[in-house]
C-alpha positions as CSV (number, residue, x, y, z in Angstrom):
1,X,10.0,58.0,5.4
2,X,6.7,56.0,5.3
3,X,7.8,54.0,2.3
4,X,11.2,53.8,3.8
5,X,9.6,52.0,6.8
6,X,7.7,49.6,4.9
7,X,10.7,48.6,2.5
8,X,13.0,48.1,5.7
9,X,9.9,45.7,7.2
10,X,10.0,43.9,3.5
11,X,13.8,43.5,3.7
12,X,13.8,42.4,7.1
13,X,11.2,39.9,6.3
14,X,13.2,38.5,3.5
15,X,16.2,38.4,5.6
16,X,14.4,36.1,8.3
17,X,12.4,34.4,5.7
18,X,12.9,30.6,5.9
19,X,14.7,30.6,9.5
20,X,13.8,27.5,11.3
21,X,13.0,27.2,14.8
22,X,12.9,23.7,15.4
23,X,15.3,20.6,15.1
24,X,14.5,17.9,13.0
25,X,14.5,14.4,14.5
26,X,16.7,12.0,12.2
27,X,15.9,8.3,11.4
28,X,17.7,5.5,13.8
29,X,19.8,3.4,12.2
30,X,18.8,0.2,13.6
31,X,19.4,-2.4,10.5
32,X,21.1,-5.7,11.3
33,X,24.3,-6.5,9.5
34,X,22.8,-9.9,8.0
35,X,19.6,-11.9,8.2
36,X,18.9,-14.9,10.7
37,X,20.4,-18.1,9.2
38,X,21.8,-16.1,6.1
39,X,25.1,-14.6,6.5
40,X,26.1,-14.5,3.0
41,X,28.8,-11.9,1.7
42,X,26.9,-11.6,-1.8
43,X,25.3,-8.0,-1.7
44,X,22.9,-9.1,-4.8
45,X,19.2,-9.5,-4.2
46,X,16.6,-11.2,-6.1
47,X,14.4,-8.0,-4.3
48,X,16.1,-6.0,-7.1
49,X,14.9,-8.0,-10.3
50,X,12.3,-6.7,-12.4
51,X,8.9,-8.3,-11.9
52,X,8.8,-10.2,-15.3
53,X,12.4,-11.4,-14.8
54,X,11.5,-13.1,-11.4
55,X,8.3,-14.4,-12.5
56,X,8.5,-15.8,-16.0
57,X,5.5,-17.9,-16.4
58,X,3.2,-16.2,-19.3
59,X,0.0,-17.0,-17.6
60,X,1.2,-15.4,-14.0
61,X,2.2,-12.2,-16.1
62,X,-1.1,-11.7,-17.7
63,X,-3.1,-12.0,-14.5
64,X,-0.8,-9.7,-12.6
65,X,-1.2,-7.3,-15.6
66,X,-5.0,-7.7,-15.5
67,X,-4.4,-7.1,-11.7
68,X,-2.5,-4.0,-11.9
69,X,-5.0,-2.3,-14.0
70,X,-8.1,-3.5,-12.9
71,X,-7.9,-4.0,-9.2
72,X,-9.8,-1.9,-7.3
73,X,-7.2,-1.4,-4.2
74,X,-5.0,-0.6,-7.0
75,X,-7.4,2.2,-8.4
76,X,-7.7,3.6,-5.2
77,X,-4.0,4.1,-4.7
78,X,-3.9,5.7,-7.6
79,X,-6.6,8.2,-6.9
80,X,-4.6,8.8,-3.7
81,X,-1.8,9.8,-5.5
82,X,-3.9,12.0,-7.6
83,X,-5.5,14.1,-4.5
84,X,-2.0,14.3,-2.7
85,X,-0.5,15.7,-6.1
86,X,-3.1,18.6,-6.0
87,X,-2.2,19.4,-2.3
88,X,1.6,19.1,-3.2
89,X,0.9,21.7,-6.1
90,X,-1.4,24.0,-3.9
91,X,1.5,24.0,-1.4
92,X,4.3,25.2,-3.6
93,X,2.3,28.3,-4.0
94,X,2.5,29.1,0.0
95,X,5.1,31.8,-0.9
96,X,3.3,33.6,-3.0
97,X,0.6,36.5,-1.9
98,X,-3.0,36.2,-1.9
99,X,-4.7,38.4,-4.6
100,X,-8.4,39.2,-4.6
101,X,-10.5,41.3,-6.5
102,X,-13.8,43.0,-5.1
103,X,-16.1,45.2,-7.2
104,X,-19.1,46.7,-4.6
105,X,-21.8,49.0,-5.2
106,X,-24.1,50.3,-2.3
107,X,-26.8,53.1,-1.4
108,X,-27.9,54.0,2.1
109,X,-30.4,56.5,3.2
110,X,-30.0,57.7,7.0
111,X,-33.0,59.0,8.8
112,X,-33.7,62.8,8.3
113,X,-34.0,63.4,12.1
114,X,-30.6,61.7,12.8
115,X,-27.5,63.5,12.8
116,X,-26.2,61.6,9.7
117,X,-29.3,62.6,7.9
118,X,-29.2,66.2,8.9
119,X,-25.5,66.6,7.9
120,X,-26.1,64.8,4.5
121,X,-28.7,67.0,3.5
122,X,-27.0,70.1,4.7
123,X,-23.6,69.5,3.2
124,X,-25.0,67.5,0.2
125,X,-28.3,68.5,-0.2
126,X,-28.9,64.7,-0.9
127,X,-31.0,62.2,1.3
128,X,-28.8,59.1,0.6
129,X,-25.4,58.1,-0.1
130,X,-24.1,56.0,-2.9
131,X,-20.5,54.5,-3.1
132,X,-19.1,52.6,-5.7
133,X,-15.8,50.7,-5.2
134,X,-13.5,48.4,-7.2
135,X,-10.3,47.4,-5.8
136,X,-7.6,44.8,-5.9
137,X,-6.2,43.5,-2.5
138,X,-3.0,42.0,-1.9
139,X,-2.2,39.9,1.4
140,X,1.3,38.4,1.9
141,X,2.6,36.6,5.2
142,X,6.4,36.7,5.3
143,X,7.8,32.9,6.0
144,X,10.0,34.3,8.8
145,X,10.2,30.9,11.1
146,X,9.8,28.4,8.3
147,X,6.1,27.9,8.7
148,X,5.3,27.8,5.0
149,X,8.4,26.0,4.1
150,X,7.6,23.2,6.5
151,X,4.0,22.9,5.2
152,X,5.6,22.3,1.5
153,X,7.9,19.9,3.0
154,X,4.9,18.0,4.6
155,X,2.6,18.2,1.7
156,X,5.9,16.8,-0.4
157,X,6.4,14.0,1.9
158,X,2.7,13.1,2.1
159,X,2.7,13.0,-1.6
160,X,5.6,10.8,-1.9
161,X,4.0,8.4,1.0
162,X,1.0,7.9,-1.5
163,X,3.4,6.7,-3.9
164,X,5.2,4.4,-1.9
165,X,1.4,3.3,-0.6
166,X,0.7,2.5,-4.2
167,X,4.0,0.3,-4.3
168,X,3.1,-1.7,-1.5
169,X,-0.3,-2.2,-2.6
170,X,1.2,-3.6,-5.9
171,X,3.9,-5.8,-4.2
172,X,1.0,-7.5,-2.0
173,X,-1.2,-7.6,-5.0
174,X,1.8,-9.5,-7.2
175,X,2.5,-12.0,-4.5
176,X,-1.5,-12.7,-3.9
177,X,-1.8,-13.2,-7.9
178,X,1.1,-15.6,-7.8
179,X,0.3,-17.4,-5.0
180,X,-3.4,-17.7,-5.8
181,X,-2.3,-19.4,-9.2
182,X,0.1,-21.5,-7.8
183,X,-2.4,-22.7,-5.4
184,X,-5.1,-23.5,-8.1
185,X,-2.2,-25.4,-9.9
186,X,-2.0,-27.4,-6.6
187,X,-5.9,-28.1,-6.7
188,X,-5.3,-29.4,-10.4
189,X,-2.7,-31.6,-9.0
190,X,-4.8,-32.9,-6.3
191,X,-7.6,-33.6,-8.5
192,X,-5.6,-35.5,-10.9
193,X,-4.1,-37.7,-8.1
194,X,-7.6,-38.3,-6.3
195,X,-8.9,-39.3,-10.0
196,X,-5.9,-41.8,-10.6
197,X,-6.4,-43.2,-6.9
198,X,-10.0,-43.7,-7.5
199,X,-9.3,-45.7,-10.6
200,X,-7.1,-47.6,-8.7
201,X,-9.4,-48.5,-6.2
202,X,-11.9,-49.4,-8.6
203,X,-9.5,-52.0,-10.1
204,X,-8.5,-53.4,-6.6
205,X,-12.5,-53.9,-5.5
206,X,-13.2,-55.5,-8.8
207,X,-10.4,-58.3,-8.1
208,X,-11.8,-58.5,-4.6
209,X,-15.2,-58.9,-5.5
210,X,-14.2,-61.9,-7.9
211,X,-12.3,-63.3,-4.8
212,X,-15.3,-63.0,-2.9
213,X,-17.5,-64.9,-5.5
214,X,-14.6,-67.6,-5.6
215,X,-15.1,-67.8,-1.8
216,X,-11.3,-66.5,-1.1
217,X,-12.4,-63.5,1.1
218,X,-15.2,-62.6,3.0
219,X,-17.3,-59.5,2.6
220,X,-15.2,-57.6,5.0
221,X,-12.7,-57.3,2.4
222,X,-15.4,-55.7,-0.1
223,X,-16.4,-53.5,2.6
224,X,-12.9,-52.1,3.6
225,X,-12.4,-51.9,-0.2
226,X,-15.3,-49.7,-0.9
227,X,-14.4,-47.4,2.1
228,X,-11.1,-46.8,0.8
229,X,-12.6,-46.0,-2.8
230,X,-15.4,-43.6,-1.1
231,X,-12.2,-42.0,0.4
232,X,-11.1,-41.2,-3.1
233,X,-14.3,-40.5,-4.4
234,X,-15.2,-37.8,-1.8
235,X,-11.9,-36.2,-2.5
236,X,-12.9,-35.2,-6.1
237,X,-16.0,-32.9,-5.4
238,X,-14.2,-31.4,-2.7
239,X,-11.3,-30.6,-4.8
240,X,-13.7,-29.3,-7.6
241,X,-15.2,-27.1,-5.1
242,X,-11.9,-25.9,-4.2
243,X,-10.8,-25.4,-7.7
244,X,-14.0,-23.1,-8.0
245,X,-13.6,-20.9,-5.0
246,X,-10.0,-20.3,-6.0
247,X,-10.9,-19.2,-9.3
248,X,-13.5,-17.0,-8.1
249,X,-11.2,-15.4,-5.2
250,X,-8.5,-15.1,-8.1
251,X,-11.0,-13.3,-10.5
252,X,-11.9,-11.1,-7.8
253,X,-8.1,-10.0,-7.2
254,X,-7.6,-9.1,-10.7
255,X,-10.7,-7.0,-10.8
256,X,-13.0,-9.5,-13.0
257,X,-16.4,-11.0,-12.3
258,X,-15.9,-14.7,-10.9
259,X,-14.8,-16.9,-14.0
260,X,-12.7,-19.8,-14.9
261,X,-8.9,-19.2,-15.2
262,X,-7.2,-20.7,-17.9
263,X,-3.9,-22.6,-17.1
264,X,-1.2,-23.5,-19.4
265,X,1.1,-24.9,-17.1
266,X,1.1,-27.8,-14.4
267,X,2.5,-27.9,-11.2
268,X,5.3,-30.4,-11.7
269,X,6.6,-28.1,-14.4
270,X,7.2,-25.2,-12.1
271,X,10.7,-24.6,-11.1
272,X,11.9,-23.5,-7.8
273,X,15.0,-21.0,-8.4
274,X,18.1,-22.0,-6.8
275,X,19.9,-18.8,-6.2
276,X,17.8,-16.7,-4.0
277,X,20.2,-14.3,-2.7
278,X,18.8,-11.7,-0.1
279,X,21.9,-9.5,0.2
280,X,22.1,-7.2,3.1
281,X,19.2,-5.8,5.4
282,X,20.2,-2.3,5.0
283,X,19.6,-2.5,1.0
284,X,16.5,-4.2,1.7
285,X,15.2,-1.3,3.7
286,X,15.9,1.3,0.8
287,X,13.6,-0.9,-1.3
288,X,10.6,-1.7,0.8
289,X,7.8,0.7,0.2
290,X,6.5,0.3,3.7
291,X,9.9,1.4,5.0
292,X,10.3,4.2,2.6
293,X,6.7,5.2,3.9
294,X,7.8,5.2,7.4
295,X,10.6,7.4,7.0
296,X,8.4,9.9,4.8
297,X,6.0,9.6,7.8
298,X,8.6,11.2,10.1
299,X,9.2,13.9,7.4
300,X,5.9,14.9,7.6
301,X,6.1,14.7,11.3
302,X,9.0,16.9,11.5
303,X,7.2,19.5,9.4
304,X,4.2,19.4,11.8
305,X,6.1,20.3,14.7
306,X,8.0,22.9,12.8
307,X,4.6,24.4,11.7
308,X,3.2,24.2,15.4
309,X,6.3,25.9,16.9
310,X,6.3,28.6,14.2
311,X,2.9,29.6,15.2
312,X,3.8,30.7,18.8
313,X,6.2,33.4,17.2
314,X,5.1,36.4,15.6
315,X,3.5,36.7,12.0
316,X,4.2,39.3,9.7
317,X,1.4,40.2,7.4
318,X,1.9,42.9,4.7
319,X,-1.3,44.2,2.8
320,X,-1.8,46.4,-0.1
321,X,-4.9,47.2,-2.3
322,X,-5.8,49.9,-4.6
323,X,-8.5,50.7,-7.2
324,X,-11.4,53.3,-7.9
325,X,-13.8,54.4,-5.3
326,X,-16.4,57.2,-6.1
327,X,-19.8,58.4,-4.7
328,X,-21.3,58.8,-7.7
329,X,-21.4,56.2,-10.4
330,X,-20.5,58.7,-13.4
331,X,-17.3,59.4,-11.5
332,X,-16.6,55.9,-10.5
333,X,-13.7,55.4,-13.3
334,X,-12.9,58.8,-13.5
335,X,-8.9,58.3,-13.6
336,X,-6.8,59.5,-11.4
337,X,-9.5,61.6,-9.5
338,X,-11.2,58.3,-8.4
339,X,-7.8,56.5,-7.9
340,X,-7.0,55.2,-4.1
341,X,-4.4,53.2,-2.6
342,X,-3.5,51.4,0.8
343,X,-0.2,49.7,1.9
344,X,-0.1,48.3,5.4
345,X,2.1,45.8,7.9
346,X,1.2,44.3,10.8
347,X,3.1,41.8,13.4
348,X,0.8,39.5,15.3
349,X,2.3,37.8,18.6
350,X,-0.1,35.1,20.4
351,X,-0.2,35.8,23.8
352,X,-2.9,33.8,25.3
353,X,-5.2,31.3,23.5
354,X,-6.1,29.1,26.4
355,X,-2.8,27.0,25.9
356,X,-4.2,26.0,22.6
357,X,-1.0,26.6,20.4
358,X,1.4,25.1,23.2
359,X,-0.7,21.9,23.1
360,X,-0.9,21.6,19.4
361,X,3.0,22.2,19.6
362,X,3.3,19.1,22.5
363,X,0.9,16.8,20.4
364,X,3.0,17.4,17.2
365,X,6.0,16.3,19.3
366,X,4.6,13.1,20.7
367,X,3.0,12.1,17.3
368,X,6.8,12.5,16.1
369,X,7.9,10.1,18.8
370,X,5.2,7.9,17.9
371,X,6.3,7.8,14.2
372,X,9.9,7.0,15.3
373,X,8.6,4.2,17.3
374,X,6.5,3.0,14.0
375,X,9.5,3.3,11.8
376,X,11.7,1.0,14.3
377,X,8.3,-1.7,14.4
378,X,8.4,-1.5,10.7
379,X,12.3,-2.1,10.4
380,X,11.7,-5.2,12.8
381,X,8.7,-6.4,11.2
382,X,10.7,-6.4,7.5
383,X,13.7,-8.0,8.7
384,X,11.4,-10.5,10.4
385,X,9.4,-11.4,7.5
386,X,12.6,-11.7,5.2
387,X,14.0,-14.4,8.0
388,X,10.6,-16.1,8.0
389,X,11.0,-16.4,4.1
390,X,14.4,-17.4,4.1
391,X,13.5,-19.9,6.8
392,X,10.7,-21.6,4.7
393,X,12.7,-21.5,1.6
394,X,15.6,-23.6,3.3
395,X,13.4,-26.0,5.2
396,X,10.7,-26.6,2.6
397,X,13.5,-27.9,0.6
398,X,14.4,-30.4,2.9
399,X,10.9,-31.4,3.6
400,X,10.2,-31.6,-0.4
401,X,13.2,-34.0,-0.7
402,X,12.2,-36.2,1.9
403,X,8.5,-36.3,0.8
404,X,9.8,-36.9,-2.9
405,X,11.4,-40.1,-1.7
406,X,8.8,-41.3,0.7
407,X,6.3,-40.9,-2.5
408,X,8.8,-42.5,-4.7
409,X,9.0,-45.5,-2.2
410,X,5.2,-45.7,-1.7
411,X,4.6,-45.8,-5.2
412,X,6.8,-48.9,-5.8
413,X,5.2,-50.4,-2.9
414,X,1.6,-50.1,-4.2
415,X,2.7,-51.6,-7.5
416,X,4.3,-54.4,-5.5
417,X,1.5,-54.9,-3.6
418,X,-1.0,-55.0,-6.1
419,X,1.3,-57.5,-8.1
420,X,1.5,-59.6,-4.9
421,X,-1.8,-59.5,-4.5
422,X,-3.0,-60.5,-7.9
423,X,-0.5,-63.4,-7.4
424,X,-2.1,-64.3,-4.2
425,X,1.1,-63.5,-2.1
426,X,-0.5,-60.6,-0.4
427,X,-3.8,-60.1,1.4
428,X,-6.4,-57.0,0.5
429,X,-5.4,-55.4,3.8
430,X,-1.9,-54.7,2.4
431,X,-3.3,-53.4,-1.0
432,X,-5.6,-50.8,0.7
433,X,-2.9,-49.7,3.1
434,X,-0.4,-49.2,0.3
435,X,-3.0,-47.1,-1.7
436,X,-4.0,-44.9,1.3
437,X,-0.4,-44.1,2.0
438,X,0.2,-43.3,-1.5
439,X,-2.8,-41.0,-2.0
440,X,-1.8,-39.1,1.1
441,X,2.0,-38.9,0.4
442,X,1.1,-37.5,-3.4
443,X,-1.3,-35.1,-1.9
444,X,1.2,-33.9,0.8
445,X,3.7,-33.7,-2.2
446,X,1.9,-31.2,-4.0
447,X,1.0,-29.1,-0.8
448,X,4.9,-28.8,-0.2
449,X,5.8,-27.9,-3.6
450,X,3.2,-25.4,-3.6
451,X,4.5,-24.0,-0.5
452,X,8.0,-23.6,-1.8
453,X,6.7,-21.7,-4.6
454,X,4.7,-19.3,-2.5
455,X,7.8,-18.9,-0.2
456,X,9.8,-18.0,-2.9
457,X,7.1,-15.3,-4.0
458,X,6.9,-14.4,-0.2
459,X,10.7,-13.6,-0.2
460,X,10.7,-11.6,-3.2
461,X,7.9,-9.3,-1.8
462,X,9.5,-9.1,1.7
463,X,13.0,-8.1,-0.2
464,X,11.0,-5.2,-1.7
465,X,10.6,-6.8,-5.3
466,X,7.5,-6.4,-7.2
467,X,6.8,-3.1,-7.7
468,X,9.5,-2.4,-10.6
């Protein structure tokens, strides 16, 4: 009959095992139909392109490859994945019973004047008791309310979250490396412009000095020409400083000591892609690692609510142990006389724990509600980022076209001013003004070109590209 009762309890535990006591909260569907200022019906997106197909420059590819191996943020993300994987593997063993082996030997001597001492001496003729025990114990908790299943689901989601976190680190790292390299090319171009302008100012200053010697201009002309020359001269050490700082920052980003960065290309050789399809927001959300991480965070929160609620219900624990036990070492392994066995089952229902279990449940529900809010915010941020980058790409294209025309006009104006100045048909102020305007226009053109390149990379990252 006792064996029947225990078997009945085991069967009921298996039937109830996996019962859910809480209802999961579903993800809200808040993705818009289109991005702002982008109503294209083309579902293709640059976010699906492999990294090396999107960024074709070999130097940038090599820098990114180095960063993915040596960058310390990336290494930390990989270690987090390793740690989460260990926890997930451990959670998969939750359905198995605990198994413990215990071996013990003890000797006790009661007082001769105590009841135990008198009884021991009377019945055994000995003044001490020896006890030798070796047993194997099993403890198993039936997953009646799905607590273990929820713990396993939460551990799996946490493990997947670390993988999404690694992807997010990689996408940000890829964008930062590419943008850092483009900034470096911009500084190279600006340094070249400053040196070219300085030579042009030197030529103008020599002509003004000759005119001064001939009595055609005053010393004011020399002073203003020298001042314009010093403007270009001052730019050179400033730009050289910025080049070194950008190289140092890029070196640290790729996980190496500060050093010079080899450049095989020029800023004017970098092409802006023409077809930058963004696709649909719903597809973007399925690719972005931060959105996937927010989705998994809700899975974790649902699991924690399930565990907290299951803690309010009865728990069934079944135990069993068996081994050898003897009062003499010589009889310790005398089988079967020294064998013993014990099987038991117990149901524990929490009644009063000062409100701790209910508080844990309410806190878990609040955390789940916060997770939903954070998911909504993540979606808004993602859609906003894509919209921002799309606007930048569109408007910078217009800005560059205007700035390019302005630069071409000022280049022609500077050449004409120099020719007219040499022939005595223009004064030195017109030459200095033309050269100063040209310098600023060429510097601005390189800045806009770099912003275009950075916006393209930013759009690629915001659409979920860079981790594949």
